[in-house]
N, C-alpha and C positions, 0 to 999 in steps of 0.2 A: 676401266677398274677402279682409279682413285676415287671417282664419284660413286662408286657401289661401293667402297669399303667405308666412305665417309657416311652413306646414307645408313650403311649396316650400323654403325657406331651409334651415329644419332637414334635409331629405332632402338637399339639395346638400350641405350641411356633414357628413353623415355619411358621403357617398359621396366626397367629398375626404379626409376620413380614412381609410375603407377604401382608397383607393388608394395614399394614404401607408404605409399598412400594409404592403400586399401589393408595393410597391416595397421597402421596407424588408427587408421577408423575401426577397426574390429578392436581392438586395444581401449580404444575410448568407450566403444561401446559397452565392452566389459567392464570397466570403470564406473560409467554411468548406469548399469543397473545395479550395481552394489549399492552406489551412492544411494539411488532411489529406496532399495530397499532398507538402506540405514534411515534414511529420514522419515519413512513410512514406521518404522518402529518406535523410533522418537517422538513422532505425534501420537502414535497407539500409548505410549506410556506417559501422556501428559495427562493430568487430571480434567479431562474434559467430560461436558455433562451434554445430554441431548433435551430441548425444549420441544414439546409438540405444541406447534401452536396452531391458530385456525387456518393458516394456508398451507402446513407444513413443518418440516424441521427446523433449529437453528442450533447449531453446534455452538457450545462458548464453553468457557474458562471462566470460576468465579473464586478466585483465590483473595485471602487477606481482609482485614477490618479496618473500621472507619469510613472516613469520606469515599463515598464511592467513584470511580472513575469509569465511564464507559469508553472503552480504547478500540477504535474503527483502524483496522489495519489499511494497509495501501494494494496496490497492484503486485500480484502472485503472493499475496497473503494468505491470511485467515488466522485462525484462533491461536495457533502458537506465534505468528509475529504480533496480533495485537497482545498478546501477553507479555511477551520479550521485550516489546518498547517499552513496557514500563515495570518489568520485574524486579528492579532496582527501588521502586517505590514500595512494594508488598509489604513492608515492613510496617508502613506507616498508612497506605490507604488499602481499600479493598480493590482490587481489579476485576473489572468484567470486561472480558475481552471475547465477543461473539466473532462468529465466521460471518462474513457478510454473504450476499445471495451467491450462490454457486461455488463457493470456496468451503471445501473439506466437508463435505455432507449437508450444508446448508441449502434448503429448498429457494426458489424464486417466487416472490408473490407479484403479481401482475407483468408489467414489461421490466420490471426490475429497476424501476427508473429511482433517484434519491428520494423522493415523495415517498416511493414505495418502500425504500429501507427505512426511514423514519417512522413509517407506521408500524413495520415490523417490529422496530427496537423499542418502540413504547408498547407495543404488546409483551414483548421479551419482560421490560421492567415489570408490567402488570401480572405477568406469570412468575415473578420472584418477588413480588411485593414490595417494589422499590419504587419510592416517591420521586426523588430528585437526586440527578447526578451532575459531575461535571463530565462533559464530552470530549474526550480527545481523538481528532482526527490528523493523520499523518498519509501524506501523498495522496493518492485515489480517495482516501478514507475522509479527506476533508471535506470532500463535497457533500456527503449524505450528514457528517457532522453540523456542516453549518444549516442545512435543510432542516435538521433534527432543532437545533438550535432555535430558527425560523419560526416553523410549525409549531415548536411544542415549549415555548419559553418557560410554563409553569412547570417542568420537568427538568430544567435544564439550571444549573447554578451558575456555570461559564464553561466557556467554549475555547479549549485551546487547539491551535493548529501548529502542528510539527511538521517542517517540510513538507506543508498542506499545499495542495491546488489552492487556488486563488481566486476570488471573482474579479470579474475586469473592471478598470476603472471607469469604463462607458461601453456603451452597447455596440457591439461590434457588426460592420459592415458583412463580413463574411465568415461563414464556421464552418471548421475542418469536420467532416463526417467519421474521422478515425482521429483518434486521441489516444495512442497506444498500438503495442504491437500487432501485425494480422494475424488473424487465426492460424495460419501455416507453421508461424513461429512457434505457435504454441504446445511443444511438445518435448517432453525431457530430452531427449537425443539432440535435437534442433537446436536446444538452448545451451546444452552443456557444450556444443561444439563452438557455439559462439561466443561462451561465457571468456575466453581470453580476449575478447577485444571490448569486454566491459569498462576496461579503465579509459578507453580512448572514445566509445560511442556515451557513456553514462557518467562517466568519472565514479565509477564502483569499482572496487575491488573485484577481482574475477572469482574471488570464495563465496562471493554473494549468492551465486549458482545452490549454493546449499541450502540456502535460508528459502529457496524459490522450488525445492523437490518436495513432492512430486508434482509436477507442472501439470500432469494428467488428472488430476485431484482439484485443480484448482482451474482449469480451462475455462468451464462456464462463467466464472465469475469474473477471470481475465478479458474474456470477449464482453463481457456488461460492461467492465469500467471502461474498456477502449472506445465502446461504440455507444453508451449511454451515460454513464456515470458522469466521465471527463469533459465531455461536450455540453452538459447539462447546464453549466453556468453561464456556457456563451449561447447555447439555443434557446434558454428561457432566462435571458439577462432579468424582465421585468420582475419574474417569481422571486428573485433573492434581492431585496431591498434590506440589507444590511444595513444602513443607516438609520433602521427603526427597531434594530437591535437593544437592549435597554440591560441585558444580562451581560457581566464583564466579558472580554475577550484578549486572550493572551496570543501572539502570533511569535514562534521561535524559529529563525529561519537563517540559513548560511547564503552570504554574498555569493560565494561560487557555486551554488545547488546549480547542476548543468540540466535537472529533469525539471523542478519546479523553479523554474529561474526567477531569480530574485527582482529582476529589473520589473517584472509584472507583479509581482506581490506586492513592492513599494508603491505602486503606481494605486492601487487599491487602499492602502493601508487608511488614508482621511476617511474613507466610507465607514468605517468603525466608530461609533459616538465613546466608547467605553474601553479603549485599547491599552495593552500594556506589553510590549515587544522585548524580544531577546535576540538581537542579530547580531550574528557572528561573521568574522571576516572570511572562514575558511573553516572546509568540513564537509563540503559537497552535502549531496541529499540525505545519506546518513549519519551527517553530523560529526564526524570522525574526529577525535579527540574534543570534541567541546561537551563528553558528557556531563561532568560535573558542572559547569558552566549552566548548562541547561536544566538539569536535574535542580539545582540549587533553587533557578528563577521559577520553576515550574512548581516548586514547593510551596515557596514564596507568594504565588500568584492565588494557589488553592487555599493556604492558610489565611490569607486577607480576606477571601470570598467567601469562606464557609460559612 
């Protein structure tokens, strides 16, 4: 009899826990839905435009005056992230922030490789009648930024890599097939539920999720970055002869970046022939708390090389 009562109490406890979990998941689904709706409204309110290019559309923001900075966003980004990364410089420079392939309404050219991305960016510059730019790549956007600088040095005044993906120091013997989240994670609700673990996994605050939403509108781009963009500098190592770059290069990075690890970045710095750096001790992938230092160093670099 005692065993039966004990088993009954245990079963009741499990049911209560299950009910609490179900209620929690339902509440989170409601909050997530509201956050996604809010994110879509914010994006629709941004002053974005659509360029009709030869292969399809590219959405972009083009704001400000002066030297032009072509801002290439990272994983789970888009024109919003690309613009927000540099919005503090809008009073001094013209910020051109396109959504890369598969993000927020931008079509995909070819296989969506960094080479395809660089070609599409040149087409965008031609569409806007822009001759030369400083190209700014952050995180996954660093690879197409480097590709752009290598393939079109005549269109590039300088290369700025901010918490960026980095070329390898030497040709790797093994290359991962996926460098980013698998597709099944690329939906709003799953990532919302996982966001409390961002600090321990990514060294980013949980509220970064708000800048990633709606993931549904960035999913194609995120999959391209994970499977094609991010591994490209390793798979096609010989196609990234950064030793030959004649344009000035600026690298800003935090030593405690858990996403684009500084240890890898540091090993490749010697390969750039015309390099300026701004290396900070902490700040993580988002350079938190280092805004003023990095902003001033970026301005100095642009002003010196314009």
